[in-house]
C-alpha positions in Angstrom: 3.7 -7.0 52.3 0.6 -4.9 51.9 2.6 -2.2 50.1 3.9 -4.9 47.7 0.4 -6.1 47.0 -0.9 -2.6 46.4 2.1 -1.9 44.1 1.3 -5.1 42.1 -2.4 -4.2 41.9 -1.5 -0.7 40.7 0.9 -2.1 38.1 -1.8 -4.5 36.8 -4.4 -1.6 36.7 -1.9 0.5 34.8 -1.3 -2.3 32.3 -5.0 -2.8 31.8 -5.4 0.9 31.1 -2.5 0.9 28.7 -4.0 -2.1 26.9 -7.4 -0.4 26.7 -5.8 2.8 25.4 -3.9 0.8 22.7 -7.1 -0.8 21.6 -8.8 2.6 21.3 -5.9 4.0 19.3 -5.9 1.0 17.0 -9.7 1.2 16.4 -9.7 5.0 15.9 -6.6 4.8 13.6 -8.1 2.0 11.5 -11.3 3.9 11.2 -9.7 7.1 9.9 -7.4 5.2 7.6 -10.4 3.3 6.3 -12.2 6.5 5.6 -9.2 7.7 3.7 -9.2 4.4 1.7 -12.9 4.5 0.9 -12.8 8.1 -0.2 -9.6 7.7 -2.2 -10.5 4.4 -3.8 -14.0 5.6 -4.7 -12.8 8.8 -6.2 -9.8 7.2 -8.0 -12.1 4.5 -9.4 -14.4 7.2 -10.9 -11.4 9.1 -12.1 -9.8 6.1 -13.8 -13.2 5.3 -15.3 -13.6 8.7 -16.9 -10.0 8.9 -18.0 -10.2 5.4 -19.5 -13.2 6.6 -21.5 -11.3 9.7 -22.7 -7.9 8.3 -23.3 -6.3 5.2 -24.8 -4.3 2.3 -23.3 -1.1 3.6 -25.0 -1.3 6.9 -23.1 -1.7 5.0 -19.8 1.3 2.9 -20.9 3.5 6.0 -21.5 2.9 7.1 -17.9 3.5 3.5 -16.7 6.9 3.5 -18.5 7.9 6.8 -16.9 6.8 5.9 -13.4 9.0 2.8 -13.4 11.9 5.2 -13.3 10.5 8.0 -11.2 9.0 5.6 -8.6 12.4 3.9 -8.2 14.1 7.2 -7.5 11.3 8.2 -5.1 12.3 5.1 -3.1 15.9 6.3 -3.0 14.6 9.7 -2.1 13.0 8.5 1.1 16.2 7.0 2.5 14.1 5.2 5.1 13.8 8.5 7.1 10.1 8.3 7.7 10.3 4.7 9.0 13.2 5.6 11.2 11.5 8.6 12.8 8.3 6.6 13.5 10.2 3.5 14.8 12.4 5.6 17.2 11.3 5.6 20.8 10.0 8.8 22.2 12.6 9.1 25.0 15.5 9.0 22.4 13.9 11.3 19.7 15.1 14.9 19.7 14.2 18.0 17.6 17.6 17.6 16.0 16.5 14.3 14.4 13.6 16.1 12.6 15.7 19.1 11.4 18.6 16.9 10.2 16.2 14.6 8.4 14.5 17.5 6.7 17.6 19.3 5.3 19.3 16.0 4.3 16.2 15.1 2.4 16.0 18.4 0.6 19.6 18.3 -0.6 19.4 14.7 -1.6 16.1 15.2 -3.6 17.6 18.2 -5.5 20.5 15.9 -6.6 18.1 13.1 -7.7 15.9 15.6 -9.6 18.9 16.8 -11.7 19.9 13.2 -12.3 16.4 12.2 -13.5 16.0 15.3 -15.7 19.4 15.2 -17.5 20.5 11.6 -17.4 17.7 9.2 -16.8 15.0 10.8 -19.0 17.1 10.6 -22.2 18.2 7.1 -21.5 14.6 6.0 -20.8 13.4 7.5 -24.1 16.1 5.5 -25.9 15.3 2.3 -23.9 11.6 2.3 -24.8 12.0 4.1 -28.1 9.5 6.7 -26.9 10.9 10.3 -27.3 8.0 11.8 -25.3 9.5 10.2 -22.1 12.3 12.8 -22.3 9.7 15.4 -21.4 7.4 13.3 -19.2 10.0 12.1 -16.8 11.4 15.5 -15.7 7.8 16.7 -15.0 7.0 13.6 -13.0 10.3 14.1 -11.1 9.1 17.4 -9.7 7.3 15.2 -7.2 10.7 13.8 -6.1 11.9 17.4 -5.5 8.9 18.3 -3.3 8.1 15.1 -1.4 10.9 15.4 1.3 9.3 18.7 2.4 6.2 16.6 3.4 8.1 13.6 4.7 9.0 14.8 8.2 5.5 16.3 8.7 4.0 12.9 7.8 6.3 11.0 10.1 5.3 13.3 13.0 1.6 12.9 12.4 2.0 9.1 12.1 4.0 8.9 15.3 1.3 11.0 17.1 -1.2 8.6 15.5 -3.1 11.7 14.1 -4.7 9.6 11.4 -7.7 11.8 11.1 -5.4 14.7 9.9 -3.5 12.4 7.6 -6.8 11.2 6.0 -8.0 14.8 5.5 -4.7 15.9 3.9 -4.6 12.8 1.6 -8.2 13.0 0.5 -8.3 16.8 -0.1 -5.1 16.9 -2.2 -6.1 13.8 -4.2 -9.6 15.0 -5.0 -8.4 18.5 -6.0 -5.7 17.1 -8.3 -8.0 14.5 -9.7 -10.6 17.2 -10.7 -8.0 19.3 -12.4 -6.7 16.2 -14.3 -10.3 15.5 -15.5 -10.6 19.1 -16.8 -7.2 18.7 -18.6 -8.4 15.4 -20.2 -11.6 17.0 -21.4 -9.6 19.8 -22.9 -7.5 17.3 -24.9 -4.3 17.3 -22.7 -4.0 13.5 -23.3 -1.0 12.0 -21.5 -0.3 15.2 -19.6 -3.6 14.8 -17.7 -2.3 11.5 -16.3 1.1 13.1 -15.6 -0.5 15.9 -13.5 -2.7 13.4 -11.7 0.4 11.5 -10.7 2.5 14.4 -9.5 0.1 17.2 -8.4 -0.9 15.9 -5.0 2.5 16.6 -3.4 2.0 20.3 -4.1 -1.5 20.6 -2.7 -0.6 18.5 0.4 2.4 20.7 1.3 0.5 23.6 2.9 -1.9 21.2 4.6 1.0 19.4 6.3 2.6 22.6 7.5 -0.8 23.7 8.9 -1.4 20.3 10.6 1.9 20.0 12.4 2.8 23.7 12.9 6.4 22.5 12.7 9.0 24.7 11.0 12.5 23.4 10.1 15.4 25.1 11.7 18.7 25.0 9.8 20.3 22.3 12.0 22.2 19.3 10.7 23.7 17.2 13.5 26.1 14.4 12.8 24.9 12.2 15.7 21.3 12.6 14.7 22.2 11.8 11.0 23.9 8.5 12.0 21.1 7.4 14.2 18.4 8.0 11.6 20.2 6.8 8.5 21.7 3.8 10.3 18.2 2.4 10.6 17.3 3.8 7.2 20.0 2.0 5.3 18.3 -1.4 5.7 14.9 0.1 5.3 15.9 1.8 2.1 17.6 -1.4 0.8 14.4 -3.3 1.5 12.3 -0.6 -0.2 14.5 -0.6 -3.3 14.3 -4.4 -3.6 10.6 -4.2 -2.9 10.1 -1.6 -5.6 12.1 -3.6 -8.2 10.2 -6.7 -7.2 6.9 -5.0 -7.6 7.7 -3.0 -10.8 9.9 -5.2 -12.8 6.7 -6.4 -14.6 6.1 -2.8 -15.8 9.6 -2.5 -17.1 9.6 -5.8 -19.0 6.0 -5.5 -20.3 6.7 -2.0 -21.5 9.9 -3.0 -23.2 8.9 -6.3 -24.7 5.2 -5.8 -25.4 4.8 -2.0 -25.9 2.9 0.9 -24.4 -0.6 -0.3 -25.3 0.0 -3.7 -23.6 1.4 -1.9 -20.6 -1.7 0.3 -20.4 -4.0 -2.7 -20.4 -1.9 -4.3 -17.7 -1.8 -1.1 -15.7 -5.6 -1.1 -15.5 -5.7 -4.7 -14.3 -3.0 -3.9 -11.7 -4.7 -0.8 -10.4 -8.0 -2.6 -9.9 -6.4 -5.5 -8.0 -2.9 -5.1 -6.6 -3.0 -1.3 -6.1 -6.2 -1.7 -4.2 -4.6 -4.4 -2.1 -1.6 -2.2 -1.4 -3.7 0.7 -0.3 -5.8 -1.3 2.0 -2.7 -2.9 3.5 -1.3 0.6 4.0 -4.4 1.7 5.9 -4.0 -0.9 8.7 -0.1 -1.1 8.5 0.2 2.7 9.0 -1.8 2.2 12.3 0.0 -0.9 13.4 3.7 0.1 12.7 3.9 2.5 15.6 2.0 0.1 17.8 4.5 -2.7 17.0 7.3 -0.3 17.8 5.9 0.4 21.2 5.1 -3.3 21.9 8.4 -4.7 20.8 8.8 -6.7 24.1 5.2 -7.9 24.3 5.3 -10.9 21.9 1.8 -12.1 22.9 0.2 -8.7 22.0 2.2 -8.5 18.8 1.0 -11.9 17.6 -2.6 -11.0 18.5 -2.5 -7.7 16.7 -0.8 -9.2 13.6 -3.4 -11.9 13.2 -6.2 -9.4 13.5 -4.5 -7.2 10.8 -4.4 -10.2 8.4 -8.0 -11.1 9.3 -9.5 -7.7 8.6 -7.4 -7.3 5.4 -8.8 -10.6 4.2 -12.4 -9.8 5.1 -12.3 -6.7 2.9 -10.1 -7.9 0.0 -11.6 -11.4 -0.6 -15.1 -10.3 -1.9 -13.7 -7.7 -4.3 -11.2 -10.2 -5.8 -13.9 -12.9 -6.1 -16.1 -10.5 -8.0 -13.3 -9.8 -10.5 -12.5 -13.5 -10.9 -16.1 -14.4 -11.7 -17.4 -11.2 -13.4 -14.2 -9.6 -14.7 -15.3 -9.8 -18.4 -18.7 -8.1 -18.2 -17.4 -5.6 -15.7 -14.5 -4.4 -18.0 -16.7 -4.4 -21.1 -19.6 -2.5 -19.7 -17.7 -0.1 -17.4 -14.5 0.7 -19.3 -15.4 -0.2 -22.9 -14.5 -2.8 -25.5 -11.0 -1.2 -26.1 -10.0 -2.6 -22.7 -11.1 -6.2 -23.3 -7.6 -7.6 -23.2 -7.4 -6.5 -19.6 -9.9 -9.2 -18.5 -7.6 -12.3 -18.3 -4.8 -10.5 -16.4 -7.4 -8.9 -14.1 -8.8 -12.4 -13.2 -5.4 -13.9 -12.6 -4.1 -10.9 -10.6 -7.2 -11.1 -8.4 -6.1 -14.6 -7.4 -2.6 -13.4 -6.7 -3.9 -10.6 -4.4 -5.9 -13.2 -2.4 -2.6 -15.0 -1.8 -0.6 -11.9 -1.0 -3.1 -10.5 1.5 -2.3 -13.6 3.8 1.0 -11.9 4.6 -0.3 -8.4 4.5 1.3 -7.1 7.7 4.7 -8.7 7.3 6.7 -5.6 6.4 5.3 -3.4 9.2 5.8 -6.2 11.7 9.5 -6.7 10.8 10.2 -2.9 10.9 8.3 -2.5 14.1 10.4 -5.3 15.7 13.5 -3.5 14.5 14.4 -6.3 12.0 14.8 -4.4 8.7 17.8 -6.6 7.8 15.6 -9.7 7.7 13.1 -7.8 5.6 15.8 -7.0 3.1 17.0 -10.6 2.9 13.4 -11.7 2.2 13.1 -9.2 -0.6 16.4 -10.5 -2.2 15.1 -14.0 -2.1 11.7 -13.1 -3.6 13.3 -11.0 -6.3 15.6 -13.8 -7.3 12.6 -16.1 -7.8 10.4 -13.6 -9.5 12.6 -12.1 -12.2 13.3 -15.3 -14.2 9.7 -16.6 -13.8 8.3 -13.2 -15.0 10.6 -13.2 -18.1 9.6 -16.7 -19.0 5.9 -15.9 -18.5 6.0 -12.8 -20.8 8.0 -14.7 -23.4 5.6 -17.7 -23.3 2.2 -16.0 -23.2 2.5 -12.2 -23.1 0.3 -10.3 -20.6 -1.4 -13.5 -19.5 1.9 -15.2 -18.9 3.1 -12.3 -16.8 0.0 -12.5 -14.7 0.4 -16.2 -14.1 4.1 -15.6 -13.1 2.9 -13.1 -10.5 0.3 -15.4 -9.1 2.9 -18.3 -8.7 5.4 -15.8 -7.2 2.8 -14.7 -4.6 2.7 -18.3 -3.4 6.4 -18.2 -2.8 6.0 -14.9 -0.9 3.5 -16.6 1.5 5.9 -19.6 2.0 8.9 -17.3 2.7 7.0 -15.2 5.2 5.7 -18.3 6.9 9.2 -19.7 7.2 10.2 -16.5 9.0 7.3 -16.7 11.4 8.1 -20.4 12.2 11.9 -20.4 12.6 13.5 -16.9 12.5 11.3 -14.4 14.5 10.8 -14.3 18.2 7.0 -14.0 17.4 6.0 -17.5 16.5 2.9 -17.8 14.2 2.1 -21.3 12.9 0.1 -22.3 9.9 -2.6 -23.6 12.4 -2.7 -20.1 14.0 -3.4 -18.6 10.5 -6.1 -21.0 9.6 -7.8 -20.7 13.0 -7.9 -16.9 12.8 -8.9 -16.8 9.1 -11.5 -19.5 9.0 -14.4 -17.0 8.6 -13.1 -15.2 5.5 -12.1 -18.6 4.0 -15.6 -20.1 4.5 -17.4 -16.9 3.3 -15.2 -16.6 0.2 -15.7 -20.3 -0.8 -19.5 -20.2 -0.4 -19.9 -16.8 -2.1 -17.6 -17.9 -5.0 -19.7 -21.0 -5.7 -22.9 -19.0 -5.4 -22.1 -16.2 -7.9 -20.4 -18.6 -10.3 -23.6 -20.6 -10.5 -25.6 -17.4 -10.9 -23.3 -16.3 -13.8 -23.8 -19.7 -15.5 -27.5 -19.2 -15.6 -27.2 -15.7 -17.1 -27.6 -13.4 -14.1 -26.5 -9.8 -14.7 -23.0 -8.9 -13.3 -24.4 -6.1 -11.1 -27.1 -8.3 -9.6 -24.4 -11.0 -9.2 -22.2 -8.5 -7.3 -25.1 -7.6 -5.0 -25.7 -11.3 -4.3 -22.0 -11.7 -3.6 -22.1 -9.0 -0.9 -25.3 -10.4 0.7 -23.9 -14.0 0.9 -20.3 -13.0 1.9 -21.1 -10.4 4.5 -24.1 -12.3 5.7 -21.9 -15.3 6.5 -19.2 -13.0 8.1 -21.9 -11.5 10.4 -23.3 -14.9 11.2 -19.9 -16.4 12.1 -18.2 -13.5 13.8 -21.0 -11.0 14.5 -20.2 -10.7 18.2 -16.5 -9.8 17.5 -17.6 -7.1 15.0 -20.1 -5.7 17.6 -17.3 -5.5 20.2 -15.1 -3.6 17.7 -17.9 -1.2 16.9 -18.6 -0.6 20.5 -14.9 0.1 21.1 -15.0 2.7 18.3 -18.1 4.3 19.7 -16.5 4.5 23.2 -13.4 6.1 21.6 -15.5 8.6 19.7 -17.6 9.6 22.7 -14.5 10.1 24.9 -12.8 12.3 22.2 
């Protein structure tokens, strides 16, 4: 009897230690991913600002047209390998999985590069009636050729939760490439400065990945390992393809129907809003995906973690989007110049769509972590079926502004579809009440700060001062309403840093 009691106490103590360890890993991971986001977003904003001053919307539009095709092939290039390696449990993962994934990726990427250079590029030039795409697309496709070399290294570091190393690699490569792109733009390289900025980071990241992991591929391709990795990857790749088409069909249709200049204007609005949202989501999702994989059987913990992911995404995204909704026009005119004025309306509407989308910000990583890529793929099919006709109608009816409204309406359906899954299809049950209870602080802070800065704008307050007031009101309310929780989070990070 005493032995049983001691055994039970030891088990409970072990579970407490594991829970504490998981919390520390999450806090540390989020911190380093947040550092990566802040550095990248700050640098990319300054880079886009200077490039927008030097270049014209049409040149941004050319690169946008090309990346519709290269980005799609990049999704095919991944084959879901990275997600499969991260999701796979440690006791079933062997060295053969890494070697097989590496060499399969290299061979597949070479095939895709040749297809892009000799088949897709000429067809894209004809489709858009832009001959320069026949040169731009093959150069952008070099990234497709190189990225599988980095893929296995990145999966290893993600699985090890070595987010500090990942942040360092990403920041260094992006900053080096961005500085070179600026020099090219000043020298008159035009669209090629944007092309280099889009593709150069994979080259500079490669030696950093090899140094970080010390892993070297052996020429091993095992049939069993191939089936195990790519069996999971089929659904993940299918979901990624649908997700990419869903997220980029607007670029394809706007470029085709409205032209390169309109696409350039739309690209700036999209980068300032939805790209920011996507990068922030990636910060926390990259940390939580391996955690979900480890906690597949602990539904209470998964629900708790998921709601915290959405909470902190909302806390950071809401004030930025509110600023753009209220102060979008003076911000664009004073920062980017009058030639970008037509970006204002899409920027304001897309900001609203981002505030909707962030409510389901961790859905993809949750489904994959639970081993449900098939359900994710079905959700993407449904969303795409709704989005395509609404987007085409929006563009036909009101051009760029119509496209932005179609995206906002579609994001509402995204939230409803995800909530249906939480309520009826997943083992993890998250009700609407759960969401509103967890998110009441960012909702209250967003509503009060929106009213405040809107009234300030009406009486003629400068947009910079308005933005400062927004930060004071919003984060003041956040601290007032959940200061104790933020202090606990900070103390948890300090403890983790002290121990490491």
